[in-house]
PAMAR-578255 format. One line per 8 residues: number of its first residue (from 1); for each residue x, y negated, z of N, C-alpha, C. Coordinates in steps of 0.2 Angstrom, whole numbers. Layout:
REM PAMAR-578255
NUM	X,Y,Z,X,Y,Z,X,Y,Z  ...
***
This chain:
REM PAMAR-578255
1	71,-114,180,74,-111,174,73,-115,167  68,-120,168,66,-124,162,72,-128,159  76,-130,164,82,-135,162,88,-131,161  94,-134,160,100,-131,159,101,-128,152  106,-124,152,108,-121,145,102,-116,143  102,-114,137,97,-109,134,99,-102,137  94,-98,138,96,-91,140,99,-87,134  103,-83,136,106,-78,131,101,-73,129
9	101,-69,124,97,-64,122,97,-59,127  102,-58,131,103,-52,136,99,-55,142  98,-61,143,94,-63,149,87,-64,148  85,-63,142,77,-63,140,74,-56,142  69,-56,146,66,-50,148,59,-50,145  57,-44,142,50,-43,140,46,-42,145  39,-44,144,34,-42,149,33,-35,149  30,-32,155,29,-25,155,24,-23,149
17	25,-17,146,21,-15,140,24,-17,134  28,-22,133,31,-24,127,37,-20,125  38,-19,118,42,-14,115,48,-18,112  54,-14,112,60,-16,109,62,-11,104  64,-13,98,66,-8,93,72,-11,90  77,-6,89,83,-8,85,83,-5,78  88,-7,74,89,-4,68,90,4,68  87,8,64,89,15,64,93,17,58
25	99,19,59,103,20,54,108,26,55  108,31,50,112,37,51,110,41,58  104,41,59,102,45,66,103,41,72  105,35,72,107,31,78,104,24,78  102,22,84,100,15,85,106,10,85  105,5,81,110,0,80,108,-7,83  112,-9,88,110,-16,90,112,-22,86  110,-27,88,111,-34,84,111,-40,89
33	114,-45,86,114,-51,90,108,-56,89  104,-54,84,98,-58,82,92,-54,83  87,-57,85,80,-53,86,74,-57,83  70,-53,81,63,-56,79,58,-54,84  55,-59,87,50,-59,92,43,-58,89  39,-54,92,32,-53,89,27,-55,94  22,-60,91,17,-62,95,11,-58,95  7,-58,100,0,-55,100,-4,-60,95
41	-7,-57,90,-11,-61,86,-17,-65,89  -19,-62,95,-24,-66,99,-21,-73,101  -15,-73,103,-12,-79,105,-12,-84,100  -12,-83,94,-12,-88,89,-19,-91,88  -24,-87,90,-31,-90,90,-32,-95,96  -29,-93,102,-30,-96,108,-26,-103,108  -19,-103,106,-15,-108,106,-9,-107,101  -10,-108,95,-5,-107,90,1,-111,90
49	0,-117,92,6,-122,92,11,-120,98  8,-119,104,13,-117,109,16,-110,108  12,-105,106,15,-99,105,20,-98,99  19,-102,94,24,-102,88,30,-105,90  29,-111,94,35,-114,97,39,-110,101  36,-106,105,40,-101,109,44,-96,105  40,-93,100,43,-88,96,49,-91,92  49,-97,89,54,-101,86,60,-102,91
57	59,-104,97,64,-105,101,68,-99,103  64,-94,104,67,-87,106,72,-85,100  70,-85,94,73,-83,88,79,-87,87  79,-94,89,85,-98,88,90,-99,93  88,-95,99,92,-95,105,92,-102,108  86,-105,108,85,-111,111,80,-111,117  78,-105,120,73,-105,125,77,-106,132  74,-110,136,77,-111,143,74,-107,148
65	69,-103,147,66,-99,152,59,-102,153  55,-99,157,48,-101,159,47,-101,166  41,-101,168,39,-101,175,42,-94,179  43,-89,175,45,-83,178,52,-82,176  56,-87,175,63,-87,174,64,-84,167  68,-78,166,69,-76,159,64,-71,157  59,-70,161,53,-65,159,48,-68,154  47,-65,149,43,-68,144,35,-67,146
73	31,-71,143,24,-70,144,21,-64,140  16,-61,142,13,-55,139,11,-57,132  11,-63,130,9,-65,123,14,-62,118  20,-61,120,26,-58,116,25,-51,117  23,-47,112,22,-40,113,28,-36,111  33,-39,108,39,-35,106,44,-39,103  50,-35,102,55,-39,98,59,-33,94  61,-35,89,64,-31,84,71,-33,82
81	76,-29,82,83,-31,80,83,-33,73  86,-39,71,87,-41,64,94,-38,62  93,-34,56,99,-31,53,104,-36,49  110,-35,50,115,-39,46,116,-35,40  120,-38,35,122,-35,29,126,-29,30  130,-28,34,134,-22,36,129,-17,38  124,-18,42,120,-13,44,116,-10,38  113,-15,34,109,-13,28,113,-8,24
89	120,-10,22,124,-6,18,125,1,21  126,1,28,127,7,32,121,12,31  115,9,31,109,13,30,109,16,23  111,12,18,111,15,11,116,20,10  122,19,13,127,24,12,125,31,16  122,30,22,119,36,26,114,39,22  110,36,19,104,39,15,107,43,9  112,40,5,115,44,0,118,50,2
97	121,50,8,124,56,10,119,61,12  113,59,15,108,63,18,104,66,12  103,62,6,99,64,1,102,71,-2  108,71,-3,111,77,-6,109,84,-2  109,83,5,107,89,9,100,90,9  96,85,10,89,85,11,86,88,5  88,86,-1,85,88,-7,86,96,-8  91,99,-5,92,106,-5,87,110,0
105	84,106,4,79,110,9,74,113,5  71,118,8,65,121,4,59,117,4  55,117,-1,49,113,-2,45,114,4  44,121,6,40,122,12,42,118,18  48,117,19,50,113,25,49,105,23  51,103,18,50,96,16,43,94,16  38,98,13,32,96,12,27,99,17  26,105,17,21,108,22,23,107,29
113	29,109,31,31,108,38,31,101,40  35,97,37,35,90,38,28,86,38  25,88,33,18,84,32,13,86,37  13,92,39,9,94,45,11,91,51  17,91,53,19,88,59,17,80,59  18,77,53,17,70,53,9,69,54  5,73,51,-2,72,52,-4,73,59  -1,78,62,-3,80,69,-1,74,74
121	5,72,73,8,66,77,4,60,76  2,58,70,-2,52,69,-9,53,72  -12,59,72,-18,60,75,-17,59,83  -12,62,85,-11,61,93,-10,54,95  -7,50,91,-5,43,92,-10,38,89  -15,40,86,-20,36,83,-22,30,87  -23,31,93,-25,25,98,-20,20,98  -14,22,99,-8,18,100,-7,14,93
129	-8,17,88,-7,14,81,-12,9,80  -18,10,82,-24,5,81,-22,-1,86  -20,1,92,-18,-5,96,-13,-10,94  -8,-7,91,-3,-11,88,-5,-15,82  -9,-12,77,-12,-15,72,-16,-21,74  -20,-20,79,-24,-26,82,-20,-31,84  -14,-30,88,-10,-35,90,-7,-38,84  -6,-35,79,-3,-38,73,-9,-42,69
137	-15,-42,71,-20,-46,68,-25,-43,64  -25,-36,64,-30,-32,60,-36,-31,64  -42,-33,61,-48,-32,65,-48,-24,67  -51,-23,73,-52,-16,75,-55,-11,70  -60,-13,67,-63,-9,62,-59,-7,57  -55,-12,54,-50,-11,49,-44,-7,51  -42,-8,57,-37,-4,60,-39,3,60  -45,5,62,-47,12,62,-47,14,54
145	-49,10,50,-50,12,43,-43,14,40  -38,10,42,-31,11,40,-28,18,42  -30,19,49,-28,25,52,-31,31,48  -37,30,46,-41,36,43,-37,37,36  -35,32,33,-31,33,26,-25,36,28  -21,35,33,-15,38,35,-16,46,36  -22,47,39,-23,54,41,-25,58,34  -29,55,29,-30,58,23,-24,59,19
153	-19,54,19,-13,55,15,-9,61,17  -9,63,24,-5,68,26,-9,74,28  -16,74,26,-20,79,28,-19,86,24  -22,91,26,-20,98,22,-22,98,15  -28,94,13,-30,94,6,-25,91,2  -23,85,4,-18,81,0,-11,85,0  -9,88,5,-3,91,5,-3,97,0  -9,100,0,-10,106,-5,-10,103,-12
161	-13,97,-13,-12,94,-20,-5,92,-22  -1,89,-17,6,88,-19,9,94,-21  8,100,-17,12,106,-19,11,108,-26  4,107,-28,3,110,-35,7,105,-40  8,99,-38,11,95,-43,19,95,-43  22,98,-38,29,99,-37,32,105,-40  28,110,-41,31,116,-43,26,121,-46  27,123,-52,23,128,-56,28,133,-58
169	26,140,-57,31,145,-59,27,150,-64  31,153,-69,28,157,-74,33,163,-76  30,168,-79,34,173,-81,33,174,-89  39,174,-92,39,174,-99,43,180,-102  41,186,-103,45,191,-104,50,193,-98  56,193,-100,61,194,-95,64,187,-92  60,182,-93,62,175,-90,58,173,-85  61,170,-80,57,167,-74,57,159,-76
177	52,156,-77,51,149,-79,48,145,-74  51,139,-73,47,135,-68,48,128,-71  42,124,-69,42,117,-70,42,114,-64  46,110,-62,47,107,-55,48,99,-55  47,96,-50,49,89,-49,55,89,-44  60,85,-46,66,84,-42,67,77,-40  70,76,-34,70,70,-31,75,65,-35  73,58,-35,77,53,-38,83,52,-34
185	83,52,-27,89,51,-23,87,47,-17  89,40,-17,88,36,-12,83,31,-14  77,30,-10,72,26,-11,72,20,-6  71,14,-8,70,9,-4,63,6,-4  60,4,2,53,2,2,53,-5,5  50,-10,1,49,-17,4,41,-18,5  38,-17,11,31,-17,12,29,-24,12  22,-25,11,19,-31,11,18,-34,18
193	17,-40,18,16,-43,25,9,-42,28  4,-41,23,-3,-40,26,-5,-33,28  -1,-28,26,-2,-21,28,5,-17,28  10,-19,32,16,-16,32,16,-9,35  13,-8,40,13,-1,44,10,5,39  4,4,36,1,9,32,5,9,26  8,4,23,12,4,17,19,8,18  22,7,24,28,11,26,26,18,26
201	21,20,29,19,27,29,17,30,22  15,26,18,14,28,11,20,30,8  25,26,9,32,27,7,35,33,10  33,35,16,36,41,19,35,47,15  29,47,11,28,53,7,33,55,2  38,50,0,43,51,-4,48,56,-1  48,56,5,53,61,8,51,68,6  44,70,5,42,76,3,46,79,-3
209	47,74,-8,51,76,-14,58,78,-13  61,76,-7,68,77,-6,72,71,-6  69,65,-6,73,59,-6,74,57,1  79,52,1,80,49,8,77,42,7  75,39,12,71,33,12,74,28,17  74,21,14,76,16,18,71,11,18  68,9,24,62,4,24,64,-3,27  62,-8,24,63,-15,27,57,-16,31
217	57,-17,38,52,-20,42,51,-27,41  46,-30,38,45,-37,37,46,-41,43  49,-47,43,50,-51,49,43,-54,51  38,-54,47,32,-57,49,28,-52,53  29,-46,52,25,-41,56,29,-34,56  35,-34,60,39,-28,60,37,-23,65  33,-25,70,32,-20,76,29,-14,74  24,-14,70,20,-8,68,25,-3,64
225	28,-6,59,33,-2,55,38,2,60  41,-2,64,46,1,69,43,6,73  37,5,76,34,9,80,33,16,77  29,16,71,27,22,68,33,26,65  38,23,63,44,26,60,48,29,66  49,25,71,53,27,77,50,33,81  43,32,82,40,36,87,36,42,83  35,42,77,31,47,73,36,50,68
233	39,47,64,42,50,58,49,53,60  53,49,64,60,51,66,59,58,70  55,58,75,55,65,79,53,71,74  48,69,69,46,75,65,52,77,60  56,72,58,62,74,54,67,78,58  68,76,64,72,80,68,70,87,69  63,88,70,61,94,72,62,99,66  61,96,59,62,101,54,69,101,51
241	74,98,55,81,98,54,84,94,48  80,89,47,83,84,42,89,81,44  94,80,39,100,77,41,100,70,43  104,67,47,104,60,49,105,56,43  101,50,42,102,46,37,96,47,32  92,53,33,86,54,29,81,48,29  81,45,35,77,39,36,81,33,39  81,27,36,83,22,39,78,16,39
249	79,12,45,74,7,46,77,1,48  77,-5,44,80,-11,46,75,-17,45  76,-22,49,72,-28,49,76,-34,46  73,-37,41,77,-43,39,73,-47,34  76,-52,31,73,-57,26,73,-53,20  68,-54,16,67,-50,9,72,-51,4  74,-58,3,78,-59,-3,85,-56,-2  88,-57,3,95,-54,4,95,-47,4
257	90,-44,7,89,-36,7,88,-33,0  83,-37,-4,82,-34,-10,88,-35,-15  92,-40,-14,98,-41,-18,103,-36,-16  104,-34,-9,108,-29,-7,106,-22,-10  100,-21,-11,97,-14,-14,99,-14,-21  98,-20,-25,99,-20,-32,107,-19,-33  111,-22,-29,118,-21,-30,121,-15,-28  118,-11,-24,120,-5,-21,121,1,-26
265	126,4,-27,126,10,-31,123,16,-28  121,16,-22,117,21,-19,110,22,-20  107,16,-22,100,16,-23,97,18,-30  92,22,-30,89,24,-36,82,21,-37  78,21,-32,71,18,-33,70,13,-28  66,8,-30,64,2,-26,56,2,-26  53,3,-21,45,2,-20,44,-5,-18  41,-9,-22,40,-16,-20,33,-18,-20
273	31,-21,-15,24,-24,-14,25,-32,-14  20,-35,-18,20,-42,-18,15,-45,-24  16,-51,-25,12,-54,-30,14,-51,-37  9,-52,-42,11,-49,-49,16,-54,-52  16,-60,-51,21,-64,-54,28,-63,-52  29,-62,-45,35,-60,-42,37,-53,-44  32,-48,-44,34,-41,-45,36,-40,-52  33,-43,-57,35,-42,-64,42,-45,-65
281	44,-50,-62,51,-53,-63,56,-48,-59  53,-45,-53,58,-40,-50,59,-34,-54  53,-32,-57,54,-26,-62,60,-27,-67  60,-33,-70,65,-34,-75,72,-33,-71  73,-36,-65,79,-35,-62,81,-28,-60  76,-24,-58,77,-17,-57,80,-13,-63  76,-14,-69,78,-11,-75,86,-13,-77  87,-19,-76,94,-22,-78,99,-19,-73
289	97,-17,-67,102,-14,-62,102,-7,-62  98,-4,-66,97,3,-67,93,7,-61  89,3,-58,84,6,-53,77,7,-56  74,12,-53,67,13,-55,62,8,-51  59,4,-54,54,0,-50,47,3,-49  45,3,-43,38,6,-42,34,0,-38  30,-3,-42,27,-9,-40,20,-8,-38  18,-12,-32,12,-12,-29,10,-20,-29
297	6,-22,-34,5,-29,-35,-2,-31,-34  -5,-36,-37,-11,-39,-36,-17,-34,-39  -23,-35,-36,-28,-30,-39,-33,-34,-44  -38,-37,-41,-43,-40,-46,-48,-34,-48  -50,-30,-44,-54,-24,-45,-61,-27,-48  -64,-22,-52,-71,-24,-55,-75,-19,-52  -81,-21,-50,-87,-17,-49,-93,-18,-53  -95,-13,-57,-101,-13,-62,-107,-11,-58
305	-112,-15,-58,-118,-13,-55,-124,-12,-61  -126,-6,-63,-130,-5,-68,-138,-6,-66  -142,-6,-71,-149,-8,-69,-153,-3,-65  -151,3,-64,-154,8,-60,-150,9,-53  -145,5,-52,-142,6,-46,-146,5,-39  -144,8,-34,-147,7,-27,-144,0,-25  -148,-5,-26,-145,-12,-24,-143,-13,-17  -146,-10,-12,-144,-11,-5,-138,-8,-4
313	-136,-2,-7,-130,2,-6,-124,-2,-10  -126,-4,-16,-121,-7,-20,-119,-14,-16  -124,-18,-14,-122,-24,-10,-118,-22,-4  -119,-17,0,-115,-15,6,-108,-14,4  -107,-10,-2,-100,-9,-4,-97,-16,-6  -101,-20,-9,-98,-26,-12,-96,-31,-6  -99,-30,0,-96,-34,5,-90,-32,8  -87,-27,6,-80,-25,7,-75,-30,4
321	-78,-34,-1,-74,-39,-4,-71,-44,2  -75,-45,7,-74,-50,12,-70,-47,18  -69,-41,18,-65,-38,24,-58,-41,24  -56,-42,30,-49,-45,31,-49,-52,27  -55,-55,27,-55,-62,23,-53,-61,16  -54,-55,13,-51,-55,6,-44,-54,5  -40,-53,11,-33,-53,10,-31,-46,10  -34,-42,6,-32,-35,5,-32,-34,-3
329	-28,-30,-6,-27,-29,-13,-32,-24,-16  -35,-20,-12,-39,-15,-15,-47,-16,-14  -49,-22,-13,-56,-24,-12,-59,-25,-18  -66,-26,-19,-69,-28,-25,-68,-36,-26  -66,-37,-32,-64,-44,-33,-69,-48,-38  -72,-44,-42,-77,-47,-47,-83,-41,-48  -89,-44,-49,-94,-39,-51,-97,-41,-58  -99,-35,-61,-102,-36,-68,-109,-33,-66
337	-114,-37,-67,-121,-35,-65,-126,-35,-71  -130,-30,-72,-135,-29,-77,-140,-35,-75  -143,-38,-80,-147,-43,-79,-154,-41,-76  -156,-35,-76,-162,-33,-73,-162,-33,-66  -156,-32,-63,-155,-32,-55,-151,-38,-53  -150,-43,-57,-145,-48,-55,-149,-52,-49  -155,-53,-49,-158,-57,-44,-158,-54,-37  -160,-47,-38,-161,-44,-31,-154,-42,-28
345	-149,-41,-33,-142,-40,-30,-139,-46,-27  -140,-52,-30,-137,-57,-27,-141,-59,-20  -147,-58,-20,-151,-60,-14,-149,-55,-8  -148,-48,-10,-146,-43,-5,-139,-45,-3  -134,-46,-8,-128,-48,-6,-127,-54,-1  -131,-59,-3,-131,-65,2,-133,-63,9  -138,-59,9,-141,-56,16,-135,-52,20  -132,-48,16,-127,-43,20,-121,-47,21
353	-119,-52,17,-113,-56,18,-113,-60,25  -119,-62,26,-120,-66,32,-118,-62,39  -118,-55,38,-117,-50,44,-109,-49,45  -105,-52,40,-98,-51,41,-95,-57,45  -93,-56,51,-92,-61,56,-84,-62,57  -83,-68,60,-76,-69,62,-76,-67,70  -70,-68,72,-69,-66,80,-62,-64,81  -61,-62,87,-54,-59,89,-54,-52,86
361	-47,-51,84,-46,-44,81,-48,-38,85  -48,-39,91,-50,-33,96,-57,-32,97  -61,-37,94,-69,-36,96,-72,-31,91  -77,-27,93,-80,-23,88,-84,-27,83  -84,-24,77,-88,-27,72,-85,-34,69  -80,-36,71,-76,-42,68,-73,-39,61  -74,-43,56,-71,-41,49,-67,-46,46  -68,-52,48,-65,-58,45,-58,-60,49
369	-53,-62,46,-47,-64,49,-45,-71,47  -41,-74,51,-40,-81,50,-36,-82,43  -38,-88,40,-34,-90,34,-31,-97,35  -25,-97,36,-21,-102,39,-21,-108,34  -20,-106,28,-20,-111,22,-25,-110,17  -31,-114,18,-37,-113,14,-38,-117,8  -33,-122,7,-34,-126,1,-34,-123,-5  -31,-117,-6,-32,-114,-13,-39,-111,-13
377	-42,-109,-8,-49,-106,-8,-53,-111,-11  -53,-117,-8,-57,-123,-10,-56,-125,-17  -50,-125,-19,-48,-126,-26,-51,-121,-31  -50,-115,-29,-53,-110,-33,-61,-110,-34  -64,-111,-28,-71,-112,-28,-73,-118,-32  -70,-124,-31,-72,-129,-35,-71,-128,-43  -66,-124,-45,-65,-123,-52,-71,-119,-54  -73,-114,-50,-79,-110,-52,-85,-114,-53
385	-86,-119,-48,-92,-123,-49,-92,-128,-55  -86,-131,-56,-85,-135,-61,-86,-132,-68  -85,-125,-68,-86,-121,-74,-93,-119,-75  -97,-121,-71,-104,-119,-71,-107,-114,-67  -103,-111,-63,-105,-106,-58,-109,-109,-53  -114,-105,-50,-119,-107,-45,-117,-104,-38  -117,-108,-33,-115,-106,-26,-121,-102,-23  -120,-95,-22,-125,-91,-19,-125,-92,-11
393	-119,-91,-8,-119,-92,-1,-112,-93,1  -111,-96,7,-104,-97,9,-101,-104,7  -95,-104,6,-92,-110,4,-89,-115,9  -89,-113,15,-87,-118,20,-82,-114,25  -77,-118,28,-73,-116,34,-77,-116,40  -75,-112,45,-79,-111,51,-74,-109,57  -76,-110,63,-72,-109,69,-73,-102,71  -70,-100,76,-70,-93,79,-77,-91,80
401	-82,-95,82,-89,-93,84,-93,-94,78  -91,-95,72,-95,-95,66,-98,-102,64  -97,-107,69,-99,-114,67,-95,-117,62  -99,-120,57,-95,-123,51,-91,-129,54  -85,-129,51,-80,-135,53,-75,-135,48  -74,-141,45,-69,-142,40,-62,-140,42  -60,-140,49,-54,-139,51,-53,-131,54  -59,-127,53,-59,-121,55,-54,-116,51
409	-52,-111,55,-46,-107,51,-50,-100,49  -56,-100,49,-60,-94,45,-64,-97,40  -65,-93,35,-69,-95,29,-75,-90,28  -81,-94,27,-87,-90,26,-86,-85,20  -89,-79,20,-90,-75,14,-94,-79,9  -91,-79,3,-93,-84,-2,-95,-80,-9  -101,-81,-11,-103,-78,-18,-104,-83,-23  -102,-83,-29,-104,-87,-34,-107,-83,-40
417	-111,-86,-43,-115,-83,-49,-112,-86,-55  -110,-81,-60,-107,-84,-66,-112,-80,-71  -115,-85,-76,-120,-82,-80,-117,-81,-87  -118,-75,-90,-115,-73,-96,-108,-71,-96  -106,-66,-101,-100,-63,-101,-95,-68,-105  -98,-72,-110,-94,-76,-114,-91,-82,-110  -85,-82,-110,-81,-88,-106,-81,-86,-98  -83,-81,-96,-83,-79,-89,-76,-79,-86
425	-71,-76,-91,-64,-76,-88,-60,-83,-89  -64,-88,-91,-61,-94,-90,-61,-97,-83  -65,-94,-79,-66,-95,-72,-60,-92,-68  -56,-96,-64,-50,-93,-61,-52,-87,-56  -58,-88,-53,-59,-82,-48,-61,-76,-51  -63,-76,-58,-64,-70,-62,-58,-67,-65  -54,-72,-67,-48,-69,-71,-43,-66,-67  -42,-69,-61,-36,-67,-56,-39,-65,-49
433	-35,-61,-46,-36,-60,-39,-35,-66,-35  -40,-68,-30,-40,-74,-26,-37,-73,-20  -37,-67,-17,-35,-66,-10,-39,-70,-5  -45,-72,-6,-49,-75,-2,-56,-72,-1  -60,-74,3,-67,-71,3,-71,-74,-2  -70,-73,-8,-73,-77,-13,-75,-72,-19  -81,-70,-20,-83,-65,-24,-87,-67,-30  -85,-67,-36,-89,-70,-42,-94,-64,-45
441	-100,-65,-46,-104,-60,-49,-106,-63,-56  -103,-59,-61,-104,-61,-68,-111,-57,-70  -116,-61,-72,-122,-57,-74,-123,-58,-82  -123,-52,-85,-124,-52,-92,-131,-55,-94  -131,-58,-100,-137,-61,-102,-140,-56,-107  -147,-58,-109,-150,-54,-114,-146,-55,-121  -143,-60,-122,-139,-62,-128,-133,-57,-129  -131,-54,-123,-126,-50,-124,-127,-43,-127
449	-134,-42,-128,-136,-36,-132,-141,-31,-128  -143,-26,-131,-147,-21,-127,-142,-17,-123  -146,-12,-119,-142,-8,-114,-136,-4,-118  -137,-1,-124,-131,2,-127,-126,-3,-128  -127,-8,-131,-122,-13,-132,-119,-16,-125  -123,-17,-121,-121,-20,-114,-116,-15,-111  -118,-8,-111,-113,-4,-107,-106,-4,-111  -106,-4,-117,-100,-4,-121,-96,-10,-119
457	-99,-16,-119,-96,-22,-117,-93,-22,-110  -97,-19,-105,-95,-18,-98,-88,-13,-98  -88,-8,-102,-82,-4,-102,-77,-8,-105  -78,-11,-110,-72,-15,-113,-70,-20,-108  -74,-23,-104,-72,-28,-99,-67,-25,-94  -69,-19,-92,-65,-16,-87,-58,-14,-90  -58,-12,-96,-52,-10,-99,-48,-15,-102  -51,-21,-102,-47,-27,-104,-44,-31,-98
465	-46,-29,-92,-44,-33,-86,-36,-32,-86  -33,-38,-85,-25,-38,-85,-23,-34,-79  -27,-33,-74,-25,-29,-68,-28,-22,-68  -26,-18,-64,-29,-11,-64,-28,-7,-58  -30,-9,-52,-30,-6,-46,-35,-1,-45  -41,-3,-43,-47,1,-42,-53,-2,-46  -57,3,-49,-64,0,-52,-69,5,-49  -75,2,-49,-81,6,-47,-87,5,-51
473	-92,9,-51,-98,9,-55,-104,11,-50  -109,7,-50,-115,9,-47,-121,10,-52  -123,17,-53,-128,18,-57,-131,25,-56  -137,26,-58,-141,33,-57,-141,37,-63  -141,34,-69,-141,38,-75,-135,42,-76  -135,48,-76,-129,52,-77,-126,51,-84  -130,50,-89,-126,49,-95,-122,42,-95  -125,37,-91,-121,31,-90,-114,32,-87
481	-115,36,-81,-109,38,-77,-104,42,-81  -106,47,-85,-102,51,-89,-98,47,-94  -102,42,-97,-99,38,-103,-94,33,-99  -96,30,-94,-91,26,-91,-85,29,-88  -85,35,-85,-79,38,-82,-75,41,-88  -78,43,-94,-74,45,-99,-71,40,-103  -73,34,-103,-71,29,-107,-66,24,-103  -67,23,-97,-63,18,-93,-56,21,-92
489	-51,18,-95,-44,21,-95,-39,17,-90  -41,11,-88,-37,7,-84,-38,8,-77  -33,7,-73,-34,7,-66,-31,14,-63  -29,13,-57,-27,19,-53,-32,24,-50  -38,21,-49,-43,25,-46,-50,22,-48  -55,27,-49,-61,25,-52,-66,28,-47  -71,25,-44,-76,28,-40,-83,26,-42  -88,30,-41,-94,30,-43,-99,31,-37
497	-103,26,-36,-108,26,-31,-105,28,-24  -100,24,-22,-96,25,-16,-93,19,-13  -91,19,-7,-87,14,-5,-81,12,-9  -79,6,-11,-74,4,-15,-67,6,-12  -67,5,-5,-60,5,-2,-60,11,3  -65,15,3,-64,21,7,-59,26,5  -56,30,9,-51,34,8,-54,41,7  -51,45,2,-53,52,1,-47,57,0
505	-48,63,2,-42,68,1,-41,68,-7  -35,70,-8,-33,71,-15,-31,65,-19  -36,60,-18,-35,54,-22,-30,49,-20  -27,45,-24,-22,40,-22,-25,34,-18  -21,31,-14,-23,25,-11,-21,19,-14  -16,20,-18,-12,14,-21,-11,15,-28  -8,10,-31,-6,11,-38,-11,9,-44  -8,7,-49,-12,5,-55,-9,3,-61
513	-13,0,-66,-10,-2,-72,-9,-9,-73  -6,-11,-78,-6,-19,-80,-2,-22,-75  -5,-28,-73,-2,-33,-68,-2,-30,-61  -5,-24,-60,-5,-21,-54,1,-17,-53  3,-13,-58,9,-8,-57,14,-9,-62  14,-15,-66,19,-16,-71,19,-11,-77  24,-11,-81,24,-7,-87,24,0,-86  27,2,-80,27,9,-78,21,11,-73
521	16,7,-73,11,8,-68,6,14,-69  4,16,-63,-1,22,-63,-3,23,-56  -7,27,-55,-9,29,-48,-3,31,-44  -2,28,-38,4,29,-34,4,35,-29  6,41,-31,8,46,-26,16,45,-26  18,42,-20,26,41,-20,30,48,-21  27,54,-18,31,60,-19,32,61,-27  27,59,-31,28,60,-38,31,54,-42
529	30,48,-39,33,42,-43,41,42,-41  43,45,-36,50,45,-34,54,51,-36  51,55,-40,54,61,-42,53,62,-50  56,67,-53,56,67,-60,55,75,-62  52,76,-68,51,83,-70,57,86,-73  58,92,-71,63,96,-73,61,103,-75  63,106,-80,61,113,-82,67,118,-81  65,124,-79,71,129,-77,69,136,-80
537	74,139,-83,73,146,-85,78,150,-83  77,156,-80,81,160,-77,80,167,-81  85,169,-84,84,175,-88,89,181,-85  86,187,-86,90,193,-84,96,193,-89  101,196,-87,107,198,-92,104,203,-97  107,202,-103,105,207,-109,101,203,-114  99,197,-113,96,193,-119,102,190,-123  102,191,-129,107,188,-134,105,181,-135
545	110,176,-134,108,169,-136,106,169,-143  109,172,-148,107,171,-155,100,174,-156  98,179,-153,91,181,-153,86,176,-150  88,173,-145,84,168,-142,83,162,-147  88,161,-151,87,155,-156,83,157,-162  84,163,-165,82,165,-171,77,171,-171  77,174,-165,72,180,-165,67,180,-159  66,174,-157,60,174,-152,62,176,-145
553	69,178,-144,71,180,-137,70,187,-136  70,192,-142,69,199,-141,75,201,-137  74,206,-133,80,209,-129,85,212,-134  91,211,-132,97,214,-136,96,221,-136  98,224,-142,98,232,-142,103,235,-138  101,241,-135,106,244,-131,112,246,-134  118,245,-130,124,246,-133,125,254,-134  128,256,-139,129,263,-140,133,266,-135
561	132,272,-133,136,276,-128,143,277,-130  147,276,-125,154,277,-127,156,284,-129  161,284,-134,163,291,-137,168,294,-132  166,300,-131,171,304,-126,176,307,-130  182,305,-130,188,307,-134,192,313,-130  190,315,-124,193,320,-121,193,326,-124  198,330,-125,198,337,-127,194,338,-133
***
């Protein structure tokens, strides 16, 4: 089979256990002539060249078969239909039709019933979701962390909070008054390459508001998105009676699909994940096209460690900076340290950083992931050192087993020490998100003032950050905590003496200010960001309009009894 003409897509057979997903449009699976093939991430560590070559040949229709004829090796774990422009437009049209009906469904159905079903189905399939995340390259521990966030997002506490935000009802004299949120209409979601499955599920909460949703499964990692939407969300929508088209799922290249969304009269909101530079430009295009942009961009989170902090626990939280090799938006990106604890903090941080290990994604306790292009890491590190920063630990590439090797595809967790606040933001790793396992610790000097002045400068530092995803404080003094939480206004989430990335009920998982969320940025509850506030007053008959304007709405006087003219 290795010779002769290439096999057609119909002749290609997936190995047992591999999955096939089609576009999902208007309640139906839509076939395609083009496919995206998904590799098990472990295969890339074992033999990247051979497996990537196989993937490219399959997608280009150039594969001639292998030892088992048309059957693919188990390193190919799935394939996803690539949608053409017509299919994308069909999904948008179906969503527009569905949105009119779905928005009229009772809030109890859209929120409590659907949300509870999704939570229970996610819990039932947690093991399968974790398995897919691992196949996509997420370390096992971080796959479990992502699932925990999904369960919190759809948990009873969060559903209850969403309810309080969607509808409040009052009685004012003879009037029934309500303040409610109404759906925007059709929402399109462009998830990131590094966390597409969890980001797609975040967008699903826009359905609770009564919107219809169209999701693009990214070509780089489409399997998890397709799995969770096809196997978890679609059955739940069917069970609550949502109309066909309420959810659409298509896989394709980002640029043509984003263009189609911007040009479509059906689309109201676009949720965009990406870099700040690209996202801010896309925001301008959305506004020009009359679409609401909901941006999830870079982080560059600040963690402040005060002089009375528990150094061991603070350092443990700071090592979250290296999870996924720093390729997560919501991790610690810079540290502001009080000079009294700087030495003990950096020593403890170096000790705990050494425990963050590389390995295969499916292995327990592995937290580092491959960084295939590391030249930007070394450029950023060199910039810090050239600016006077001191290397505390790390700074090298390494192999799967942790051995240092300049050609290795993993990077050591790296900490640099920056002395003094003045000029610290001239260091690239301090000023901007790096997306690498590189954490700068900025230590205030005595010249920066006494504790009163220093706390004020730390608060100003956080509030002047161009980015605003999450921020954290480690301190014991309650007056410091209260002052910090009262004065810090930037960011979508603020945590004190806690995991920086851990998920909690009620609180947002995404969203922020500045270059994180754009000019409309705030904490991102999609049910709220994809809806708008509307006030409603229902009055009984008998209230005179003129009295409502000039008399405070007093009831109209009773009409005189009719005169009886008989006899």
